[in-house]
C-alpha positions as CSV (number, residue, x, y, z in Angstrom):
1,M,-69.4,-36.5,6.1
2,R,-66.3,-36.3,7.7
3,I,-64.3,-33.5,8.0
4,F,-61.0,-33.4,6.0
5,D,-58.8,-31.1,7.2
6,I,-56.4,-30.0,3.9
7,G,-54.0,-27.5,5.4
8,A,-52.9,-29.5,8.2
9,C,-52.7,-32.7,5.7
10,E,-50.6,-30.3,3.0
11,E,-48.5,-29.4,5.9
12,R,-47.4,-32.6,6.8
13,I,-47.0,-34.1,3.2
14,G,-44.9,-31.0,2.5
15,Y,-46.4,-30.7,-1.2
16,S,-49.9,-28.1,-1.6
17,F,-52.1,-30.0,-3.9
18,K,-54.0,-27.3,-6.5
19,D,-57.2,-30.2,-6.6
20,K,-57.9,-30.2,-3.2
21,M,-60.3,-33.0,-4.0
22,L,-57.6,-35.1,-5.5
23,L,-56.3,-35.1,-2.2
24,R,-58.9,-36.0,0.1
25,K,-59.6,-39.4,-2.4
26,C,-56.1,-40.1,-1.9
27,F,-57.2,-40.7,2.1
28,T,-60.6,-42.1,1.4
29,H,-60.6,-45.8,1.6
30,T,-62.9,-48.1,0.5
31,S,-65.3,-48.2,3.5
32,Y,-66.1,-44.7,3.8
33,A,-66.9,-44.2,0.0
34,Y,-69.1,-46.9,0.2
35,E,-70.5,-45.6,2.8
36,H,-71.0,-41.9,1.7
37,G,-71.2,-42.1,-2.0
38,E,-67.5,-40.9,-2.8
39,E,-64.5,-42.4,-5.2
40,D,-61.9,-44.5,-3.4
41,N,-58.3,-44.5,-3.2
42,E,-57.9,-48.4,-4.7
43,L,-57.0,-47.3,-8.3
44,L,-54.4,-44.4,-7.3
45,E,-52.6,-47.1,-4.9
46,F,-52.2,-49.3,-7.7
47,F,-50.5,-46.2,-10.1
48,G,-48.8,-45.1,-7.2
49,D,-46.9,-48.5,-6.9
50,S,-46.2,-48.5,-10.3
51,I,-44.7,-44.9,-10.0
52,M,-42.9,-45.2,-6.6
53,E,-41.0,-48.2,-8.1
54,F,-39.5,-46.6,-11.0
55,V,-38.6,-43.5,-9.3
56,V,-36.7,-45.8,-6.4
57,T,-35.5,-47.9,-9.7
58,E,-34.1,-44.9,-10.9
59,Y,-32.7,-43.6,-8.4
60,L,-30.9,-47.1,-7.7
61,F,-29.3,-47.4,-11.0
62,K,-27.4,-44.1,-11.1
63,N,-26.4,-44.2,-7.6
64,S,-24.7,-47.2,-8.7
65,Y,-26.0,-49.7,-5.9
66,G,-24.4,-52.5,-7.9
67,D,-25.4,-55.3,-10.5
68,E,-29.4,-56.2,-11.2
69,G,-29.6,-58.7,-8.4
70,K,-28.5,-56.0,-5.6
71,L,-30.8,-53.3,-7.1
72,T,-34.0,-55.8,-6.5
73,K,-32.9,-56.4,-3.3
74,K,-32.5,-53.1,-2.4
75,R,-35.7,-52.0,-4.1
76,A,-37.9,-54.3,-1.9
77,E,-36.4,-52.8,1.0
78,I,-37.6,-49.4,0.3
79,V,-40.9,-50.1,-1.5
80,S,-42.3,-52.9,0.6
81,K,-44.8,-53.0,3.9
82,E,-42.9,-52.1,6.1
83,P,-40.6,-48.9,5.2
84,L,-43.9,-47.6,3.8
85,L,-46.1,-48.2,6.8
86,K,-42.8,-46.5,8.9
87,M,-43.5,-43.5,6.7
88,V,-47.0,-42.7,6.7
89,K,-46.2,-42.9,10.7
90,I,-43.8,-41.0,10.8
91,M,-45.6,-38.6,8.7
92,G,-48.8,-38.4,10.7
93,L,-50.7,-39.2,7.9
94,M,-52.8,-42.1,10.0
95,D,-54.7,-39.2,10.9
96,F,-56.3,-38.1,8.1
97,V,-57.3,-41.5,6.4
98,L,-61.3,-41.7,5.7
99,L,-62.6,-45.3,7.1
100,G,-66.1,-46.7,7.6
101,H,-67.5,-46.3,11.0
102,G,-67.3,-50.5,11.4
103,L,-63.6,-50.6,10.1
104,E,-62.8,-47.4,12.3
105,K,-63.7,-48.9,15.2
106,S,-62.0,-52.3,15.1
107,L,-58.9,-52.0,12.4
108,N,-55.4,-52.5,13.7
109,R,-53.3,-49.9,13.1
110,D,-50.5,-52.2,11.6
111,E,-53.0,-53.0,8.6
112,K,-52.1,-52.9,5.0
113,L,-54.8,-50.2,4.3
114,F,-52.3,-48.0,6.1
115,S,-49.1,-48.7,3.9
116,S,-50.7,-48.0,0.8
117,I,-52.5,-44.9,1.6
118,Y,-48.3,-43.8,0.8
119,E,-48.8,-45.3,-2.6
120,A,-52.1,-43.7,-2.9
121,L,-50.2,-40.1,-2.1
122,V,-47.9,-40.8,-4.9
123,A,-50.4,-41.3,-7.3
124,G,-51.9,-38.1,-6.3
125,I,-49.3,-35.9,-6.4
126,Y,-48.5,-37.2,-9.7
127,L,-51.3,-36.9,-11.2
128,D,-51.4,-33.0,-9.1
129,G,-47.9,-32.0,-10.0
130,G,-46.3,-33.9,-12.6
131,I,-43.2,-36.4,-12.4
132,T,-41.3,-33.7,-10.9
133,A,-43.4,-33.2,-8.0
134,A,-44.1,-37.0,-7.2
135,K,-40.2,-37.7,-7.2
136,K,-39.3,-34.8,-5.4
137,F,-41.8,-35.9,-2.6
138,I,-40.6,-39.8,-2.8
139,K,-37.2,-38.8,-2.4
140,N,-37.1,-36.1,0.3
141,T,-39.0,-39.1,2.4
142,L,-38.7,-42.5,1.3
143,I,-35.4,-42.4,-0.2
144,A,-34.3,-39.9,2.9
145,E,-35.6,-42.7,5.1
146,F,-33.5,-45.5,3.6
147,E,-30.6,-43.3,3.2
148,K,-30.3,-43.0,6.5
149,K,-31.2,-47.0,7.5
150,E,-28.1,-47.2,5.0
151,E,-25.4,-44.4,6.8
152,N,-26.7,-46.1,10.4
153,A,-25.8,-49.5,8.7
154,K,-22.6,-48.1,7.7
155,K,-21.7,-46.7,10.9
156,R,-22.6,-49.6,13.3
157,G,-20.4,-52.1,10.8
158,A,-17.5,-49.6,10.9
159,V,-17.6,-49.5,14.8
160,K,-18.1,-53.9,15.4
161,K,-14.9,-53.9,13.1
162,S,-12.7,-50.8,14.1
163,D,-10.1,-53.4,15.6
164,S,-9.7,-55.5,12.9
165,K,-7.0,-53.9,11.5
166,S,-5.0,-53.8,15.0
167,R,-5.6,-57.4,15.2
168,L,-4.4,-58.5,11.8
169,Q,-1.2,-56.4,12.2
170,E,-0.3,-58.2,15.4
171,Y,-1.1,-61.6,15.0
172,V,1.0,-61.1,11.8
173,Q,3.5,-59.6,13.8
174,K,3.3,-62.1,16.1
175,N,3.5,-65.3,14.0
176,K,6.4,-63.6,11.8
177,L,4.5,-63.6,8.8
178,G,5.3,-60.3,7.5
179,S,4.2,-57.1,6.6
180,V,0.2,-55.9,6.1
181,G,-1.2,-53.3,3.6
182,Y,-4.2,-52.2,1.8
183,E,-5.3,-51.4,-1.7
184,T,-8.0,-49.3,-2.8
185,L,-9.6,-51.6,-5.4
186,W,-12.4,-49.5,-6.5
187,K,-14.5,-46.4,-5.5
188,K,-18.0,-45.7,-7.0
189,G,-21.5,-44.3,-6.3
190,P,-22.3,-40.8,-5.5
191,D,-20.2,-38.2,-2.6
192,H,-22.8,-38.8,-0.6
193,L,-23.0,-42.3,-0.4
194,P,-20.1,-43.7,-1.5
195,E,-18.9,-47.5,-2.0
196,F,-15.3,-48.7,-2.0
197,R,-13.5,-52.1,-2.3
198,V,-9.7,-52.9,-0.6
199,A,-8.2,-55.8,-0.6
200,A,-6.1,-56.3,2.4
201,L,-2.1,-57.8,1.3
202,L,0.5,-59.8,3.1
203,N,3.9,-59.1,1.5
204,G,2.1,-57.7,-1.5
205,T,0.0,-60.1,-2.0
206,R,-4.0,-60.0,-2.0
207,I,-5.5,-62.5,0.5
208,A,-8.6,-61.0,0.9
209,E,-11.3,-58.1,0.1
210,G,-13.5,-56.1,1.9
211,E,-16.3,-53.5,1.2
212,A,-18.0,-50.7,3.1
213,G,-19.0,-47.2,2.8
214,S,-16.0,-45.5,3.9
215,K,-12.0,-46.5,2.7
216,K,-11.7,-47.1,6.4
217,A,-14.4,-49.3,6.6
218,A,-13.3,-51.4,4.3
219,E,-10.5,-51.5,5.3
220,A,-11.5,-53.0,8.2
221,A,-13.7,-55.5,6.6
222,A,-10.9,-56.6,4.6
223,A,-8.6,-57.0,7.6
224,E,-11.3,-59.2,9.2
225,S,-11.5,-61.5,6.5
226,A,-7.8,-61.7,6.1
227,L,-7.4,-62.7,9.5
228,A,-10.2,-64.9,9.6
229,K,-8.7,-67.1,6.5
230,I,-4.9,-67.2,7.9
231,M,-6.1,-68.6,11.4
232,K,-8.1,-70.4,9.8
233,Q,-5.3,-71.7,8.2
234,G,-3.3,-72.3,11.0
235,G,-1.2,-68.6,10.3
236,R,-0.5,-69.7,7.0
237,I,-1.5,-68.4,3.7
238,K,-1.8,-71.3,1.0
């Protein structure tokens, strides 16, 4: 029977189990369980998947991530195989997975079973410490990684569109089309992840709109759309 380093595992997880055997079970693959007469983690994976979806859905709902379609898409981004596998790798949890001898020698390190470890662990933490502990674990790992990804995407978008307002202003002045302005239509979401929608105005008339995670970036997005619209219409607004 393989030695399972409970202390090292708990340190990487950031949670101390009251039931140490439950922690071991979270990492026990069916191949190892069959060889050693132990319980595997398949039911924990099944249960953990539902807990994870609930926690992520609640997070998206409370943080105003849009309508049902947008929420569904965002949830899929967070709980799909790729982010789960990435999280397992970041935390170094692969080191603790208990595999049968044959599987351990031949397995591709990107197999689904490694992403499933995260699901099993969510269920284990829930059973050991309740929903509060499970939410904390998901928030500090999967959701934190998602927020980091979202923030980086917004920054890249802001840099890409940073000169849109200048280009729109120059085009309007060059072609004597009038004056450019911007109107904030709404702001929603939490302070750490806000969403803005802004309209670009030409002579006080809305001609395009844009959304982003900051007012400046939303203005840039609106300016880019406005410039594309004006140029497509040959410098005229219909």
